FILOMI-66435 format. One record per residue (C-alpha): x, y, z; residue in one letter; chain. Coordinates in steps of 0.02 Angstrom, whole numbers, plus 50000, padded with zeros to 5 digits. Example, Ala and Ser with C-alpha at 12.3 -4.5 7.8 and 13.67 -1.06 7.14 Angstrom:
BEGIN
- east/north/up/resn/chain
- 50615/49775/50390/A/A .
- 50684/49947/50357/S/A .
This chain:
BEGIN
- east/north/up/resn/chain
- 50000/50000/50000/M/A .
- 50062/50170/49955/T/A .
- 50115/50272/50106/S/A .
- 49999/50416/50143/R/A .
- 50022/50591/50210/G/A .
- 49992/50651/50387/P/A .
- 49803/50637/50412/L/A .
- 49773/50475/50318/T/A .
- 49929/50396/50394/A/A .
- 49870/50450/50566/Y/A .
- 49700/50368/50539/L/A .
- 49772/50206/50470/L/A .
- 49888/50188/50618/S/A .
- 49761/50238/50751/S/A .
- 49664/50074/50767/T/A .
- 49775/49931/50706/P/A .
- 49681/49789/50792/N/A .
- 49509/49849/50742/A/A .
- 49567/49880/50563/L/A .
- 49635/49703/50552/K/A .
- 49472/49630/50616/R/A .
- 49376/49732/50487/A/A .
- 49486/49684/50339/T/A .
- 49540/49505/50383/N/A .
- 49367/49437/50420/H/A .
- 49322/49250/50404/P/A .
- 49192/49297/50272/F/A .
- 49332/49367/50163/L/A .
- 49440/49213/50191/A/A .
- 49296/49102/50138/S/A .
- 49268/49212/49985/A/A .
- 49452/49197/49937/G/A .
- 49451/49008/49958/R/A .
- 49294/48981/49856/G/A .
- 49194/48908/50001/T/A .
- 49062/49044/50019/L/A .
- 48889/48975/49974/P/A .
- 48794/49061/49834/K/A .
- 48647/49100/49949/A/A .
- 48758/49190/50075/Q/A .
- 48849/49285/49939/L/A .
- 48680/49342/49871/S/A .
- 48627/49402/50043/Q/A .
- 48786/49503/50064/W/A .
- 48783/49572/49887/L/A .
- 48604/49631/49910/S/A .
- 48660/49734/50060/Q/A .
- 48817/49798/49973/D/A .
- 48710/49857/49829/R/A .
- 48602/49958/49949/L/A .
- 48763/50031/50020/Y/A .
- 48819/50079/49844/A/A .
- 48654/50166/49809/Q/A .
- 48671/50271/49968/S/A .
- 48850/50311/49917/Y/A .
- 48781/50406/49767/I/A .
- 48676/50518/49879/R/A .
- 48826/50546/49992/F/A .
- 48937/50601/49847/I/A .
- 48801/50720/49791/G/A .
- 48794/50799/49964/L/A .
- 48983/50824/49965/L/A .
- 48982/50903/49791/L/A .
- 48845/51024/49843/S/A .
- 48953/51092/49985/K/A .
- 49111/51132/49886/I/A .
- 49139/51314/49840/R/A .
- 49272/51344/49709/L/A .
- 49393/51488/49734/P/A .
- 49414/51615/49594/T/A .
- 49558/51566/49479/Q/A .
- 49639/51657/49334/N/A .
- 49596/51552/49179/P/A .
- 49753/51610/49090/T/A .
- 49870/51537/49221/T/A .
- 49769/51388/49281/A/A .
- 49842/51216/49242/T/A .
- 49806/51040/49308/P/A .
- 49960/51060/49418/Q/A .
- 49895/51221/49497/T/A .
- 49718/51163/49534/Q/A .
- 49654/51204/49707/S/A .
- 49613/51066/49833/P/A .
- 49429/51105/49803/E/A .
- 49449/51077/49616/Q/A .
- 49541/50915/49648/N/A .
- 49401/50863/49767/A/A .
- 49269/50895/49633/I/A .
- 49368/50793/49507/T/A .
- 49386/50643/49622/V/A .
- 49203/50652/49676/L/A .
- 49142/50655/49496/I/A .
- 49254/50506/49461/D/A .
- 49177/50420/49613/A/A .
- 49004/50443/49537/L/A .
- 49060/50372/49371/V/A .
- 49142/50225/49460/N/A .
- 48989/50184/49564/I/A .
- 48876/50189/49412/R/A .
- 48994/50065/49328/T/A .
- 48997/49962/49488/E/A .
- 48808/49947/49496/L/A .
- 48803/49889/49315/S/A .
- 48941/49764/49358/F/A .
- 48835/49699/49503/F/A .
- 48686/49673/49389/E/A .
- 48782/49585/49251/K/A .
- 48881/49472/49366/T/A .
- 48725/49427/49465/A/A .
- 48637/49379/49303/A/A .
- 48787/49278/49241/D/A .
- 48801/49178/49403/Y/A .
- 48617/49171/49453/S/A .
- 48638/49277/49609/L/A .
- 48489/49362/49692/D/A .
- 48517/49547/49725/L/A .
- 48360/49557/49832/T/A .
- 48402/49408/49942/A/A .
- 48332/49421/50118/R/A .
- 48437/49387/50273/G/A .
- 48443/49212/50344/V/A .
- 48308/49167/50469/R/A .
- 48362/49217/50642/G/A .
- 48463/49365/50579/D/A .
- 48397/49506/50687/E/A .
- 48476/49639/50576/R/A .
- 48340/49621/50445/C/A .
- 48166/49547/50439/G/A .
- 48139/49392/50334/T/A .
- 47968/49437/50263/L/A .
- 48032/49564/50137/F/A .
- 48196/49631/50072/F/A .
- 48268/49778/50169/C/A .
- 48427/49854/50234/A/A .
- 48491/49760/50385/N/A .
- 48545/49852/50542/R/A .
- 48725/49875/50490/T/A .
- 48679/49932/50314/T/A .
- 48553/50054/50388/R/A .
- 48687/50119/50508/A/A .
- 48804/50144/50360/Y/A .
- 48671/50238/50262/I/A .
- 48633/50348/50412/D/A .
- 48819/50381/50436/M/A .
- 48835/50437/50254/F/A .
- 48689/50556/50274/M/A .
- 48765/50625/50434/S/A .
- 48937/50646/50356/A/A .
- 48860/50739/50210/G/A .
- 48757/50857/50319/S/A .
- 48783/51044/50324/S/A .
- 48869/51043/50494/G/A .
- 49010/50930/50435/V/A .
- 49158/51000/50339/S/A .
- 49203/50945/50163/V/A .
- 49368/50879/50230/L/A .
- 49280/50767/50355/E/A .
- 49163/50705/50219/G/A .
- 49308/50664/50105/L/A .
- 49397/50576/50249/A/A .
- 49240/50470/50271/V/A .
- 49240/50428/50086/L/A .
- 49424/50382/50089/W/A .
- 49404/50278/50247/A/A .
- 49264/50172/50173/T/A .
- 49362/50143/50013/E/A .
- 49529/50103/50094/V/A .
- 49446/49977/50210/C/A .
- 49357/49896/50062/Y/A .
- 49519/49887/49963/L/A .
- 49616/49810/50106/R/A .
- 49477/49685/50139/A/A .
- 49474/49619/49961/W/A .
- 49663/49621/49951/R/A .
- 49657/49502/50100/F/A .
- 49530/49393/50007/A/A .
- 49644/49395/49853/A/A .
- 49787/49335/49963/G/A .
- 49681/49189/50024/C/A .
- 49637/49153/49844/M/A .
- 49821/49140/49795/R/A .
- 49858/49029/49946/E/A .
- 49719/48910/49896/D/A .
- 49798/48879/49726/G/A .
- 49638/48813/49646/E/A .
- 49615/48870/49467/K/A .
- 49450/48789/49420/D/A .
- 49336/48919/49498/Y/A .
- 49179/48838/49426/K/A .
- 49195/48713/49569/K/A .
- 49176/48851/49698/D/A .
- 49024/48855/49811/A/A .
- 48963/49013/49723/D/A .
- 48998/48947/49549/G/A .
- 49151/49058/49529/G/A .
- 49074/49232/49544/A/A .
- 49192/49293/49678/L/A .
- 49355/49222/49613/R/A .
- 49319/49248/49428/E/A .
- 49243/49422/49438/R/A .
- 49219/49512/49603/F/A .
- 49386/49490/49692/I/A .
- 49495/49542/49546/Q/A .
- 49387/49697/49523/N/A .
- 49389/49750/49707/W/A .
- 49574/49711/49733/A/A .
- 49635/49790/49571/S/A .
- 49776/49913/49546/V/A .
- 49651/50033/49466/E/A .
- 49547/50034/49624/F/A .
- 49702/50061/49731/E/A .
- 49750/50211/49624/E/A .
- 49577/50285/49647/F/A .
- 49585/50261/49836/V/A .
- 49756/50344/49838/D/A .
- 49688/50492/49740/R/A .
- 49552/50520/49870/I/A .
- 49686/50509/50006/G/A .
- 49791/50637/49914/D/A .
- 49646/50761/49917/V/A .
- 49614/50728/50102/V/A .
- 49796/50758/50146/D/A .
- 49805/50911/50034/E/A .
- 49654/50989/50119/M/A .
- 49718/50944/50292/A/A .
- 49885/51022/50247/G/A .
- 49800/51190/50221/Q/A .
- 49733/51200/50398/I/A .
- 49812/51344/50493/K/A .
- 49856/51326/50675/G/A .
- 49900/51176/50782/A/A .
- 49739/51184/50883/E/A .
- 49627/51186/50730/E/A .
- 49724/51042/50655/L/A .
- 49708/50942/50815/E/A .
- 49520/50972/50820/I/A .
- 49503/50915/50639/T/A .
- 49608/50760/50668/R/A .
- 49499/50718/50818/G/A .
- 49339/50734/50718/R/A .
- 49408/50629/50576/C/A .
- 49467/50498/50701/L/A .
- 49289/50481/50768/E/A .
- 49225/50452/50591/W/A .
- 49366/50328/50560/W/A .
- 49324/50227/50716/R/A .
- 49141/50220/50668/Q/A .
- 49183/50161/50492/I/A .
- 49303/50026/50550/V/A .
- 49171/49961/50670/W/A .
- 49039/49962/50532/L/A .
- 49158/49874/50411/E/A .
- 49189/49733/50534/E/A .
- 49003/49711/50565/N/A .
- 48957/49724/50381/F/A .
- 49034/49553/50346/W/A .
- 48913/49411/50388/P/A .
- 48962/49268/50502/S/A .
- 49017/49110/50412/V/A .
- 49015/48928/50464/A/A .
- 49183/48873/50533/E/A .
């Protein structure tokens, strides 16, 4: 993983044990080894798709809060763009990516006969079994996005939230990819899910392209944090971002369903 600047590095190093639990989960190990049943994958994908839909609203809220500074068009270049301009660029790219991701969900689900409206297993208190809905953790994630995009939260904090969710997701699927390599199996059609994870999903979510996108968000976060004047103001901002980070790491750990040992 590319080393990050002060704020993102601070967040990554602040909760090492919780971050490991969130990104080295048994669900991910099972996914990487091809032992995750199709029904359970469908249940998780249906929740992840709801998360992705709420992500679009969150990005829209962040974009609506950014105010661009006046810039001389005769001297402006990509290298002299303001942090706000860089933020808009990365947020627009995030919207394009998530639209592509939702289409990818639909196509892969159709190709592998996965149900994107699968209800939670009976006994799962996080979601009723009579109709499809967001489970408790997904609902908490959606509420967190709406809170992080609200008017009382700075653009920097919102971008830190975006980066935190993406870096956790990347690290989680990089862990699954490592389990996949350790397994050594090449005939993914024999997998419990028919090969959807190891033929399609994992390589997409653990890709170099995704890592580069996550790093770009981190660059904007660190650039904005670097503009804060005064040690006290910086400390306050770091503290606020740390609270968001802790919440996200907790949600990430709980977003992965339990798997049979």
